[in-house]
N, C-alpha and C positions, 0 to 999 in steps of 0.2 A: 310235671312230677306225678299228677294225678293220672294222666294217660299212660304214662310208662308203667305206673304200678298196676293199673287194670289190665295192661298187655304184658306183665312180667314174665309169662312163660312163652311168650313169642320171640322169635329170633329176629334179628334186623335192627338198624338204627332207626329209632323213632323220633329224634328230635336233633336237629343241627343248629348251632349257635355260631354265627359268623361274626367275628371282630375285626376291625380295621387294622389292628396291630398285634404282635405277640405279646407285649407287656400287659395289655389289658385282658387278653385271653388267659395267661398265666394267673393274673390277679384275680379274675372272676373264677377260675377253677378252684381256688381255695374256698371261696364262698359257697360254692356248690357242694364241695366236699363236706363242709360243715352242716349244710342244710340237710344233706342226706343221712349224715351219720347221727345226727341229733334227733332225727325222726325214727322211732322204732319200727314204723312200718315200711319205710323206705330202706333202712340199712340192711344191707344183705340181699335186697331184691332188686335194686336199680343200680346200674353201673353208669359211669360217666368217664369219658376219655379226652384227653388233650392231645391234639395231633397239629403240631406246627414245625416249622424247619429246624429250629434251634433244639440240640440235645441237651438233656440233664446228665451229670456225671452218675448218678444213681436214680434211673428212672423208675417211677412206681410201677409195680407189676399188679397192683390191686387197689382197692378203695381203702382209705385211711381216714382218720378223724379230720385231717387237714389237707388231704391230697386226693386226687383222682388219678386213673391209669394214665401213665405216659410212655410206657414202654411200646414202641411202635409195633414190634412183633406180636406182642399180646394183642394189641388193638386189631391187627389185621386178622389174627386167629380167631379171637372172640370179639366181634365188633359190639361196642358199647351201645347202651340204650340211648345216651346222649353224647353227641359228638361236638367238642369245642374246637373250632379252628379259625383261620382267617381265609379271606376270600382267595388269596393267591394259592395257598396250600390246597384249598378245595379244588382249585383248577388242576393241581398236580395228582390229586386223588383220583380224578376222573381219566387222566391220560397216562398214567404210569401202571405198567403191567403188574408190578409188585403189590400194588395197592387195590388190585381189582377184587381181591378176597373181602374187602371192606363192604362191598355191596352185594355179595352172593347170597346173602341171607334175606335181602329185602324183597318183599313181593310189592305189588303196586299200591298196597295201602299200608305198608309198614311205616313209612315216614309220614308223619302227621304234622309236625311244627318245623317251621323254619324261621328262625329269629335273627335278625341283623341288628346288632348294637351299634350305637352312634351312627344311625342312618345318615345323618346330615353330612357326614365326611365323604359319602359317596356321591360325589357330584361331578358332572361333566363326563369326562372319558373314563374315570373310575367307576362312576355309576353306570355308565353304559356297560362296561365290562362285567360289573355285577349282575345287571338284568340279562345279559347273555349267558353268564354262567348259570343262573338259577333256571333259565329255560333249558340249558344243556342238562342240569341235574334231573329235572323233571322228565326229560325224554330218556335219559339213561335209566331211571327207575321205573319208567312207564307209568307215571302217575296220572290217575284220571283227572279231569277238569274239576276245579273247585274242591278238591279233596284236600289239598295242603293248606294248613292254617299258617299264614304269613304275619309276622310280627316285626315292626320296626320301632326301635327306641331312640329317643334323643331329647335332651333338655332344650335343644334350640333348633327346632325343625321348621319353625314358621309361626306367624301370628294368626290370630283367629280371622283376620281379614283375608288371608291367603288359603282358605280351606279348599277351594276348588283346585288351586295350583297343587297344593299338596297331595289331594286325591289322584290327580292326573300323574303325579311323579311316582307315587307308590304303586299305582296301577301299572305303569311302564316297567318299574323294577321288578315286581313280583308277578307280573302277567295273571293277576287274579283281581276280581272286582272289589271295590271299596265304596262305602257310602260315608256320610257325614258321622253316622252312629259308630263307625269304626275308629274314629278320631278321638283319643283321650286326652283331653288338655287339662291344665290346672284349674282348680276350683277355689277361689280365695273369697272369704267372707267380706262384706262391706265394713266400712269404719262404723256405720250406724249398728250393724248386727253385732260388732265387737263390743260396742260401748252400751249395748242394750241392758238397761237395768243398773247401770253404774250411776249412782247419784253423786252429784258434786258436793263435797263437804270443804274442800280447800280451795281458796281463790287467790291468795297472796303469793307473790314472786319475791325473790331475793332483791333487796334494794342496793342503790349505788353505794350505800355504806358497807355492803358486804363484798365489795368488788375484789378485794384481795382474798377473801376467804373463798372465792369462786375458782381462784387460780390453782390447778393441780401441782404447779411447781412449788407451792408453799407446804407441800405435805411430804413426808418421808416415804410413804406407802399408801397404796390404793385404798385400804381399808379405813385409814383415818380420814381420807378425802371424802369416801362415801358416807361416813357417818356425819361428818360436818355438812355435806350437801343435803342430807336428809333433814338436818336441824333447821337449815335455812329454808327449806320448802315447806316443812310441816311444823315449824316453830316449837319443836320439842326434840329432845333426844330419843333415838330409837329405842323401843322397849323390847327386850329380849336379845338374843344372839343372831346378829346380822349375818355371820358367817355360815350359819346352820340352814338347812334347807328350808325349815319352817319359817325363819326369819326372812329368807329371800322371797317365799311366797307371800308373806305378810307384807313385805315391801311392794310387791306387785299390786296387791289389793288396795294398798293406800294410793299408790300412783293413780289406779283407776278413779279414784275420787277427787283428783285435782283438775281444776278447770284448764290450766295451761296445758296438761296432757291431752285433753279433749281438743283443744284449739289447734295442737300440734298435729294430731292425726287427721283432723278435717282439713287442714291445709295441705298436708302432704298426700292424703288419699291413696297410699301405697306407691306413689311415683317418686322418682329421683328428682331433687331440686337443689340448687345452689344455696349456700349459706346466706349470701346476700338476698336472694329471692325470699328465703324463709322469714329473714329479718324484716324485709319490706312488708311481707303479708301480715306479721305480727304488729307492725306499726300500724297498718291500715285498720286493723280491727281493735286498736287502741290498747293492745297488751304492752307494748312499748311506746314511749314517748317519741314524738318526731325528731327530737333533737338528742336522743339518747346515743350514747358512744357505741360504735359498732362492736369494738372488741368486748365491752361489757355485754352486749346483747348476745354475742357469740358464746361468751362464757356462761351465760345463763342457760342457753340451749344445750350446751355441752354438758352442763351439770345435770340437767333432766335426762339427757341421753344416756349419761353414765348410770344413773340410777336404773333405767330402763334395761340397760345391758345387764345389769347384775341381778335383776329381779327374775323369779322364777314362776311358772304357772301351775307346776304340780310337783308331786314328790318323785317323779321320774326325771327330775332335773331339766324339763322342757323350758326352753327360752320363753319369757313373758312376751316378748316381741322380737323380731330379728332386726338388728342394728347394723347398717353397713355404711361405713365411712369411706368416701373416695376422695383422693388427693390427685390432682393433675399437676405435673411440673413441666417445664420446658427446659431442655438442655442450653446452657450458655455457649451457643456455637455461632461464630461469625458475628462477634459483637463488635460494634462501631460506635464512633461518637462524633457528634457535630463539631465541626471546626469553627468555633465562635468564642467570643469572650466568656460566654455562658454555656458551655457544651452540656450535652445530655447524652445518657447512654441508651442504645437501641439495638435491635437486630437488623443486620444488612438484609435479611430476608423480608422485613416488613416495610423496607423503604419503597417509596413510589418513585416513578421516573421524574416527577415534576418537583422534586425537593429543590429548594432555593439555595441552601447551603450545601456543601460537599461534606462527606463523612469519611473519616479514616479509622482503620483498626486501632485498637488500644492495647499499649503496652504498660507494664507496671513492675515495680521492683518487689521481688518477694520479702526483702528484708526491711527496707525502709518505707516502702508503700508509695513512693513517687509514682505518678502517672502521666502518661503522655500519649501521643499519636505515633503511629508507624506508617512508613510508605515506601515508595520506591522512586529514586531519582538517578538518572543517568548524568554522567559528568556534563554533557553538552547541553542537558535540559535545565531549565529553571521552574519547571512545573512538577509537582509531585504526582506520581500515578498511583491511584487509589484502587486498582484492580486487586481484589482480595486474593485471587488464586496466585497471581504473580507474587503478592507480599508474602504469602505463606511460604511459596517456594524458595524466595529470596531469603526470608528469615531463618529457615532451617538450613539452608545451604551457606548461611553467613556470607552471601555474595557482597561485594563492595559497594553497590548501589543501594544498600539497605539504608534508610535514613530514619532517625527517630527526632521527634519534636516535642519539646516540653514547654507548655505555657509558663511564661515567667512575667513578673512584674518589675518594677523599678528597683526594688529592693534586691531581688535576685541578680540584677546586673552587676552588683557588687561582688558576687561570688567569683572566686578565681578558678573558674572551671576551663577545662581544655575543650574549646568549642567556639562556637559563633552565635550571636545574637542577631536575629533578623526578624521579618515579618511575613506572614503567610496570609494569603487572601482566602477567605472562607467560601467564596463563590467560585473560584477557579483553580485554587490550590497553587498559585503562582508565588515564588518566593521573591521578595524584593526587599531592598535596604533604603526605599523611599522614605526619606525624613518627613514628608508631607503625609504619610500614611494613606497613600492612595495607590490602588493596584495599577501598575502600567498596562495590564491586559484588558482589564474589564471596567477599570475606572471605579471599582468598588472602594468605599472609604472605610468599610468596617473590617480592618486588618487586625490580626491577632499577633502579638508579640510572642516569639518562641525562641528557645535555646536548642540548638543543634549540636550535640556532642560529637567530637572527633572520635569516633569509636573504631578506628581503623588499626589493624596489626598485620605484620608481615608473618606468614606462615609459609615456610619452605619456598620462600621467594615469591609468593603470591599475597595480594592484599585481600584481606578478609575483614568483615566487620564482627566486633565481638559484642557480647551482650552485657558487658559490665555496666553497672549503674554509675552514671556520672556524679550523683549526689552522695551516695555513701561508699562508693568504691566496691560494692559487692560483686565479686567475681561470677559472671554468668547470671546475676540477679535479675536481669529484664527478661520478662517472659510475656507471652501473649494472654490478654485477659479472657477468660473463658472457662467452662467447665462442662465435659462431656457428660451424657447420659450415666455412663458407669461410674463416674466420680461422684456425681450427685446421689446416685443410688447408695454408694459404698457409704457416704456420710449418714444417709437415712437408716441404713442397716445397723450401724454401729450404734446409733442412738435407741434404735428400736430394741435391741438385745441389751443395751445397758439400763433401759428403763424399768424401775420396780413396779410400774403399772402393767408390764407385760408379762403375763403368767404363762404364755405359750412361747417359748423360746425357740420357734422353728419358723421357717420362711422358704417359700418357694419363689423364685424369680423366673420369669419367662423371657426367652430371646426367640427371634425368628429363624435362627439357623444354628447349625451344629458348632460352626467355628465360634460364633459370638457366645454361645452358651458355655463352651469349653473355656474360652478367654475370660468371661465373667467370673467364673467359679474360682480361678486363680486369682483374679484382681480383687474380688470382694474379700477373700480370705487374707490377702496381704495387706490391703487398704485398711482394714478394720482392727489390725493388731495394735496400732498406736492408741486408739481410744481405750481399749481394754487395759494396755499396759499403763497408761497415764493414770487411770482411774485406780488401778491397784497401787501404783506408787504414791499418789495422793493420799489415799485412804491409810496406807501404812505410815506415811509421815505424821498424819493427824493423830495416829494412835501412839506411835513410838519414835517418830523420827524428828520431831521438833528440836531445833537447836543443836542438831547433830551435824557433823561435818560432811562434805561430799564423799570423802574416803570412807566414811562408816556406813553409807546408805545401803550399799551392796549387801553387805553381811546381814544388816537388819532386815532388808527386803527378802533375801532368800529364806532366812529363818522364820520370819513372819508368815509367809505364804506357804512354805513347806509344812509347818506346823498346822497350819489352817487347812490345807488342802490334801496333804499327803504327797509323797515323792511322785507318784505316777501322775496324779492330776495337775500337780504344780508343773511338771515338765510339759504336759499336753497343752496347759493353759499359756506358757510363756515360751515355748520353743518357737524361735523365729520362723518365717515361712521358707527362708533359703536354707533352713537346716533340716527340713522335713524329710529329706531324701535318706537320711542316715539310716543304716540298716537296724540300729537299736530303736529308733522311733518306729520303723515298720513292725519290729517284733513286739513293741509296746501295743501297737494297735491291734495286733494279730492275737497276742496271748494274754494281754492285760498287764504284764509285768516287764521290767527292763532286764536284760541279760545280766548274768553274774560278772561282776567287775566292769560294768558299762562306765564309760567316761561321759555319757550323754548328759547327765544332770550336771556334772562339772562344767561342760561345755555351756549349757544354758545358763548357769550361774554367771560365767564370764560374759555371755551376751547380755544378760540383765545389767551387769556393770557398765558395760559400754553404753547400753541404752539409757542408764541413768546419767552418765557423764554428758551424752549427747543432748539429753532433755534439757540440762542445765548449762549446756555449753553452746556448741556451734548451731544448734537447732532450735535454741531458746526462743527466738523471735520469728520462726517460720511455722505457720500453721496454727492449730488450736492448741497451743502449748499451755503448760501449767503456769509459766511465768506470764505469758500474755492473758491468760484467765485470771491472773491476779490471786491465786490461791496459794502459791509457794514460789520461792526463788532463792537462788544462791547469792551470798554477799560476802565480802571479806571480813574476817574476824575483827571487830573495832579495836581491841586492845593492841593487835599486831600492827594495824594500820597507824595507830596514834604513835607508837614507838618510832615507826619509820617517818612519819611526818615530822616528828620533833627533831629527830637527828637531821633529817633532810634539811629543814627550814634553818636549822643553826648553821649548817655546813654552808648552804647556798647564801645565807646573809653575810657570812664572814668572807666568802670568796668572790661574790659578784655583788658589786656595789649597788647596782641599779635595782637589786631585788631586796636590799636591806630593809626596807620599810613595809614590805608585803606581809599581810596578816597571815598567821599560821593556818587559817582555815582555807585559805587560797591554796596553799600547798596540799592541803587535804584533798580539795576538790581536784587538784591536778592528779593526785595519786589514785583517788577513786575512779576518775574518768579513764585513766590509763588501764587499770584493772578491768573495768568493765569492758573496754574495748577489746582486750585480749580474751577475756572470758566468753564474750559473744562471738568471737572468731573461732572459738574452740581451742584455744592455745592453753588448755589444762592438761597436765602430765598424766598419762594413763600408760599401764604396762604394755598395751598393745602398741603404742606409738613409738617405742624405742628406734626400731629400724627406719620408720617413716620419718623421724627427725633426723636420723643420721644420713638418711638419703636425700635430705633437704626438700622433703615433702612429696616423694614418690608414692602416690596413692596406690599403685598396682601392687606394692608389697603387702598392703593391708588385705589384699584378696588371698594372700597365702596363709593367713591365720584362720583356722577352721570355725571358729565362732563369729567372725566379723561378717558385717553386711557386705554386699558387692558394691565396689566403687569402680564407676565406669571413668571414661576419659573426661566427661564434662561433669561428674559428680561433685558436689561441694565436699570439701574435706577440711579437718581443723587447720587453722593458720595460726602458727606461732610468730613471735617477734625475732627478727633477725637484723644483724648490722650488714648484710650482704646486700648490695644493690642487685636488681634484676633477678631477685629470688622470687620462688612460688610462695614463700612466707611474707608476712608483713614487713616492709623495709622500714627501718627506724629513720634514716636520714637520706635525703634525695641527693642525686649526683648534681654537680654544677650545671647552672642553666636548665635544670629540669624543674618540673612542677613540684611543689612540696608534697611530702608524704602526709599521711593522715597524722601521724605523731608530731610532725612539725607544726601542723595546722592546730593540733589541740594545744600544743604548748603556746602558740601565738595567741590563741583564743583566752587561754586561762590567764595570761598576762598582758592583755591587749592595750592597756593604756600607757605601756612602757615603749618609749620609741626604739626602734631597731632591735626589739626583743629577739627576733629570729637569729641574731649572731650569737646568742647564749644557749641556743637549744642543745647543742652537742654536750656542752659542759653540764648542764642541768641533768639531761638524760643520763650521762655517765654516773653521776652522783647517785641519782634516783635508782638507777638499776642495781648499783652496789649495794645500796641500803635495802633494798627490797631482797636481794639475794642473801645479805647477811642475816636478815630476820627470818629466813626460810618462808618467805612468801613466794618468790620466784625462784626457779631452778635454772641454771645456766649450763648449756651443753656445748661443748667445742666440737664441731663437726668437720671443720678444717682448719688450717693454720690461721687463716685470717677471717674465719667465720665462727660467730657464736650465735645460739638460738636460746631464747628465754621463753618460758612458760610458767603458768601458775601451778603451785603445788595443791592437790585437792584438799589438804589438811587445814588450809586456812579458808576454805569456802564454806560457810555456815548456811544451813538450811532454816528458813522462816516461812511461817504460814501468815505473818503479819506483814503483808505486802501493801505498798503504795505504789501509785502509778503517776508518773510526772510527764508533762507534755511541753514540748518547745513551743513558745509563743509565737514563733515566726513560721516555722516550716511543719509543726505538728507532729514531729518525731516523738515517740513515747518510749519510756524507760520504766522497767519494774525494779523497785528497789525496797529494801527493808525499812520499816518504820523508823528504826534506830538511826538511819542515815538521812532522814527526810530534811533536817536542817542544813545539811552540807550540800544537798542536791538542789535546794531552791536557789533559784537565780544563777545556777551554775551553767557554764557555756554548753551549747548543744554538742552532741557527740557526732552529729550528721557532718560529713565531709563538706567543708566550705560553707556551712551554715553558721552565721554569727549571732543567732538568736539565744535565748536563754530559757531554762526550764522553769516551770511552775507546777504546783500540784494539781493534778487533773480531777475534775469531778467525776470520779469513776463509779459507775453504777454496778450493782451486783451482775456478774457475767454468767450468762447461761451456761456455758462449758465449765465454769469454775464450780457451780452447783451440781452439774451433772457428774463431773469427776468425784465429787465428794460423797455423793450417795449412790453411784452407779452399781448395778450388779456386775460382778466380775465374772463374765460369761464369754470365753473365747468362740469365735465363729469358725466352724469347720464346714467350708463349702465344698461341694463335689457336683460335677456335671451329671446331668441325667438326659442322656440323648440316645438315638437309635444305634449309635456306634458301640454302644456297651454290649459285651456279652451277656447272655441271659443269666449266667450265674452271677456275675459281678452286679448286674442291675438289681436282681432280686435280693443280693446281699445289701446293697445300699439302701434299698427301700425298707428292709427289715430293720436296719440298724437307725434309720431315719425315724421310723415309727416308734421303736422301743427306746432308743436313745438311752441305753444302759450305761454306756462309758462315756466319760467326757470327751474322748476324741471322735466319737460317732458323728457322723454328719447332721448338722442341724440346719443347713441351707442347701437347697437343691437348686441349681442353675439349670433350668429345663429348657427343652424345645417344645413345640406344640404337641409332642407325643404325649405329653402329661395333661393335655387338655382333657383327655377321656377319664373315665372313672376309675383309674387306678387307685387302689387303696394306699394312701400315705399317710394315714392316721390323722388325729386332730390337728387342725391349722386354722389360725386366726387371720394370717396375714399373706398376701401375695402382692408381689411387685411386678410390674410389666416394664421391661427395659426399652420398649418402644410401643407404639400404638399397633395393635393387631391389624391384620388384613381387612377383617369384616367385623361386624357385630356379633356374629356366632361365635367367632374365636374369642372375643373380648369376654362375653357371657360365660363361655366355658372356662376361661382361665380364672376369672375372678370367683366363679362359682366354686373352685376348689377350696375357698376359705369360708369359714362360718358354719360349716356344717354340723359341727359338734355342739357348740354353745349359743349359736345363733348371732355372734358377734364377729364382724369382719372389718379389717383395715386393708385397703387396696390403694397402690400408688401406681400411676401411669406417667412415665417420662416421655415426652414427645421429643423425637429427634428432629434434626433439621432438614427434614425431606418434606416435600409438598403434601404427601399423604398425611403424614402425622401432623403437621401444621393446620391441615385443614380441619381435623377433628379436634385439635387443641383450641382452635377458634370457637368451637361449639361442642364441648364434650358430651353434652347431653344427646347429641345425635348418635354417637357411639354407644353411649350407655342405655338409652332407651330407644334408640332407633329401631325402625322396622326390620324384622327378620324375613328374608325372602326364602322360600323352600328351594332345595336344589334342583337340578335337572339333569335330564338324560338325553342322548342324541341316538335314537335308535336306527336312524338313517345314515349315520356317518359311515361312509364306505370303507375308509381304512380300518375302523374298528370291526365292521362286519366282516371283511376279508381275513382279519386275524382270527376272529371267533369262528368262522367257518373252517378254518384250517384245524382249530382245537376241536371243533365239533366231529370233524372227520377222524381225527386221532381218537376221540372217545369211542366213535363206533368201531374202529378198526381194533383197538384194545379189547373192546367188549365181544368182538367176534371170537376171541379165544385164542389169539396168537400167544407165543411163548416169550420169555424174557429174552432169549437169544436172538429173536427176531426185531428186537428194539433196543439197541445199544445205549448203555447209560453214559458213555463217554463221547465227547464231540469228536476226539481224535480218531476214534475208530469209524465215526460216520464220514469223516473227511477221507480216511483211506477207502472206505467203500465207494465213494463218489469217484475217486481216482481210478478204481478197478474196473467201473462200469459193468459191474456185475449185476444183472438184473434180479438175482435171487437174494439180494442183500438190501437192507434199509439204506437210503430212503426210496430205492426204486420199488421195493415191495409195497410200501405205503402209497406211493403215487399210482401204482397199479391198481390198488384196492380203490382208490378215488375214481380212477378211469373207468373201472368196470362197474361201479356203483354211483355214478355221478348223478344220474336222474333220480334215483331213491334218495340220495344224500342231500340233493338241493331241494327236493319235495319236502323232505323232513325238516330241513333247515328253515325254510321259508314258512313252514308250518308251526314253528316254535312260538 
């Protein structure tokens, strides 16, 4: 700026700044514009221009407060003092005829500064191209040796140990001499310098009696947590306003006086270390006892770090210290388990070749949780194939040689399941019925008893294996155990945005490819919807929905959150991801209001109603639901149930003699279990399900309803009760000589002590269903002459927050019930198919998600991709909306590619997630460096995928976090690059010779026509003639560059 100002009356470009990408150039252009505009001496005297490939709709024709000149015709006619461009465009500016005017006013000493931003990105071939380009630029402008001041900037260019290599690199790139004085590195003060003059006045640390007070989950917000932590460390309440800048400065001054803080800094010494190492060092110097609980020690460290993070060093809100917390995780990919009586879980990629026991992939039921092994076995084989690739292919293709094996004990042999019980050898995976428990193949005595279900079905004349759970009967319930990096990150994202401790509701995630970034943007937005909705639902219930019926919840929810948020924010917060395409929502995002007479809010209201029914219905036991978390559930109104039970027991006792002496509570258990089963299957009447019921469960019809979620062929859908055999709904009674249905088994278990009780099932169910229908608990729908369907009316399902959890003493199956029902569910038969155990009250601890839903911030995640495929206008709009976040629907999560590693301004950011381990340490540091710039606090998550590169660094994350950074390199002797650059140099010289635009066609089609015509007076023959006539001079000049 100073040089340009001193030479303000001279023509020509005086400084060129080269950026590796357009996004960075446009971002820096705004900063330069503000710098010039805010300086009275520079404003009106210095001009800057941005010349890149992408065009603006309304390019700037002059300097403004936040913009520089971007109109290309203006730049060519009046070249700016400072030119911002990228290295590829600079190449074009040298070889295009129409851009020749840019350089016409430059004399040999006009250009003084050449700056290359993010120099580390110019590595290998790209660095070599840049080196040649700079040499061509110097030749074109006839610059004298050592006149040009060359500057390269980067936060990750190399370590202090690599100074010589770095100097060699920059010398090759700029073709100018550099010495060690030219290298400007960071300068940090030592721990001793930082603590100089800080006298220790506090020595005590929180005791184990305060272990609960150290836990952040015991507080509703961060300020209460911080105040209590201060009291624990300094043995008194904080005096003054801790939220004010003066209070935060005073906090830092007190921290400086604490011995623990001094020890913490001397152990860390500015380096990254693991929590385990830090605890070990604190034990070594006797801060912690040797037998101290590791969680308690970690809580103490986190407590001090929280205070450090909040403290400030001066009135300019500068951080007291920078605090960066890094979490590394590994995706649950290729999970396997040892085939043994005591199996354990591990990763297939971690197994060594000399493992004594064999391992098989794991399958589990999403509904009841039963877990077993999976494998491949052809009909003629008696050995299981444990090849994972073949198993995955077979599983998803549902081929007939797919086999499931569930470990079973003697009690499970009593279960009447469709399948066979046998033994499998853990050493060679041979199946055997040998009663001597000895493997016929390898003579191993350690065999495992397993149950192999017959999960075979006929589909269009072909045998296929289904994924139905043999224990609970869940349709398609069996799935492979595991979780991808995207799934793990989506859970973390949901919790991060819901946390009341997070005051920066923004996030950037990094992927290594454009496809992954685009996919993750949609995935994260969709997957995090459920957590936000569940928290909103639970908080509404806690305030206004206790003891309301399921049918009342939708209107309560809509009114509560519409009043609290307003219509527009309500729609943006709760619109489902598969409804975001609607034009009304696009207008809402564009203009901030819904169109007149829009039906979008009505559709959102109806979708909310469906989500509420699903949450307490067919999805109640899948995932992190409100019911499984133990904070609310739906249960039948007791008064109605008592009326049914009283009439049912009286009728049955009079009509069926063997049940005359059965206690009335047994009948109540029977009815409660029946209703629970249908409720959890989703058999609750909803307006959207009328055609679905009439079509006997054709889920395709649900897709025609505009507010409903998408139902695929294998999607779970509500299951009602029906009397029709072979129906998609739950069949009441089985056909002759067929396995009992769930309902028949339930009846048998409820009255198990009576001989031949199965013979009375049809009569009892007939009476029970009639009574339930008469009392408006069930609704009966006739869909065919011989088929009826029953479902629960939502008016009789009441919502409670007083939830108890019960567990089967035999199989571990859990159910969530109201506290009012606990006496009837204790010792009740297990609902799980074919399990004859009984329930008892579970010692249920406070659930993490239960607490989270109750106090979470209601904050919808709006994810958007940020990749090089975006047009400039769209990308800049996304960045502005992400920074300012004025509207609730503005993006608050950017799913980015490495292009965002650079210094593009995206505002204050505290958190960055990496969806995989970056290629090199440079990339890692650039990505995590995007966080913590504003307030000094950063939270970074890295998820290692199941590839060798990621797993290598996962085994030792510190090598990636603190590993040595090597300078980039160039290959000035690479013949292919030199050939290309020589042609470019010849073009430079030809264009500089004064040819007209008509001699250098802009379109390739015209060039091809010229070649076909063989006319020596046309391009490219004229260019080739120029080279031929001047080859000696051109070669001499090129070699002299």
